[in-house]
VMD Tcl script that draws the C-alpha trace (Angstrom):
set ca {
  {-11.77 5.35 27.96}
  {-14.10 7.80 29.64}
  {-17.65 8.59 28.54}
  {-16.64 11.66 26.55}
  {-14.15 9.61 24.52}
  {-10.92 10.70 26.19}
  {-8.32 8.10 27.04}
  {-7.53 7.41 30.66}
  {-3.89 7.83 31.66}
  {-2.07 4.54 31.14}
  {-4.76 3.04 28.91}
  {-4.16 2.48 25.21}
  {-5.55 5.15 22.96}
  {-7.56 4.63 19.77}
  {-4.43 4.23 17.67}
  {-3.27 1.14 19.62}
  {-5.63 -0.97 17.54}
  {-5.60 1.40 14.59}
  {-5.43 0.73 10.86}
  {-2.05 -0.99 10.88}
  {-3.25 -3.67 13.32}
  {-6.52 -4.66 11.69}
  {-6.79 -2.62 8.50}
  {-8.75 0.56 7.94}
  {-12.22 0.63 9.42}
  {-14.89 1.63 6.96}
  {-17.90 1.03 9.19}
  {-17.19 3.46 12.00}
  {-20.42 4.87 13.46}
  {-20.93 8.63 13.19}
  {-20.25 10.83 16.18}
  {-23.25 11.66 18.33}
  {-24.53 15.23 17.97}
  {-23.52 16.09 21.55}
  {-19.96 14.75 21.23}
  {-17.38 16.65 23.24}
  {-14.20 18.27 22.03}
  {-12.03 15.37 23.13}
  {-14.22 12.86 21.31}
  {-13.98 14.90 18.15}
  {-10.21 15.22 18.51}
  {-9.85 11.46 18.95}
  {-12.04 10.88 15.91}
  {-9.91 13.25 13.85}
  {-6.73 11.46 15.01}
  {-8.19 8.08 14.07}
  {-9.27 9.41 10.68}
  {-5.76 10.81 10.10}
  {-4.22 7.44 11.01}
  {-6.55 5.64 8.60}
  {-5.79 8.15 5.84}
  {-2.05 7.81 6.41}
  {-2.29 4.01 6.23}
  {-4.31 4.22 3.02}
  {-1.81 6.62 1.43}
  {1.08 4.37 2.48}
  {-0.64 1.41 0.85}
  {-1.26 3.38 -2.35}
  {2.34 4.59 -2.43}
  {3.64 1.05 -2.00}
  {1.30 -0.24 -4.71}
  {2.44 2.24 -7.36}
  {6.13 2.49 -6.41}
  {8.21 0.13 -8.60}
  {11.13 0.05 -6.15}
  {8.87 -1.16 -3.34}
  {7.25 -3.75 -5.60}
  {10.62 -5.12 -6.71}
  {11.80 -5.35 -3.09}
  {8.55 -7.07 -2.12}
  {8.60 -9.61 -4.97}
  {12.24 -10.04 -6.12}
  {11.78 -13.50 -7.66}
  {8.85 -12.40 -9.78}
  {10.67 -9.37 -11.16}
  {13.86 -11.37 -11.75}
  {11.84 -13.89 -13.76}
  {10.16 -11.10 -15.73}
  {13.54 -9.50 -16.45}
  {15.05 -12.80 -17.62}
  {11.99 -13.51 -19.77}
  {12.16 -10.08 -21.40}
  {15.89 -10.49 -22.01}
  {15.35 -13.91 -23.61}
  {12.54 -12.54 -25.80}
  {14.73 -9.64 -26.95}
  {17.62 -12.01 -27.73}
  {15.29 -14.31 -29.67}
  {13.94 -11.34 -31.66}
  {17.48 -10.19 -32.53}
  {18.50 -13.69 -33.64}
  {15.33 -14.09 -35.70}
  {15.90 -10.76 -37.44}
  {19.53 -11.61 -38.20}
  {18.60 -15.03 -39.55}
  {15.91 -13.46 -41.74}
  {18.36 -10.90 -43.16}
  {21.04 -13.52 -43.73}
  {18.70 -15.77 -45.73}
  {17.44 -12.78 -47.74}
  {20.95 -11.96 -49.03}
  {21.34 -15.19 -51.00}
}
mol new
graphics top color blue
foreach p $ca { graphics top sphere $p radius 0.5 }
foreach p [lrange $ca 0 end-1] q [lrange $ca 1 end] { graphics top cylinder $p $q radius 0.2 }
display resetview
């Protein structure tokens, strides 16, 4: 990288070790007051990459389809447990009604 923050041809840019490689950086130093246009553009690109990674993480966290694909055994166990609880509730209600008719 050159002094003004631009990438040299053939060298990896700032996104090569971006948020997906090591997680979002929250302690990035502020730009110097005399930062050039290229430095500011690279900072904006890095900020966009971090924001995109954060939004992807949030989407995956709150999307049930992604969660089920990520943890199939957990959700299968929860489904079977809920089914067993519902069946037990139905049997208990039927038994209670049957003994009440006598």
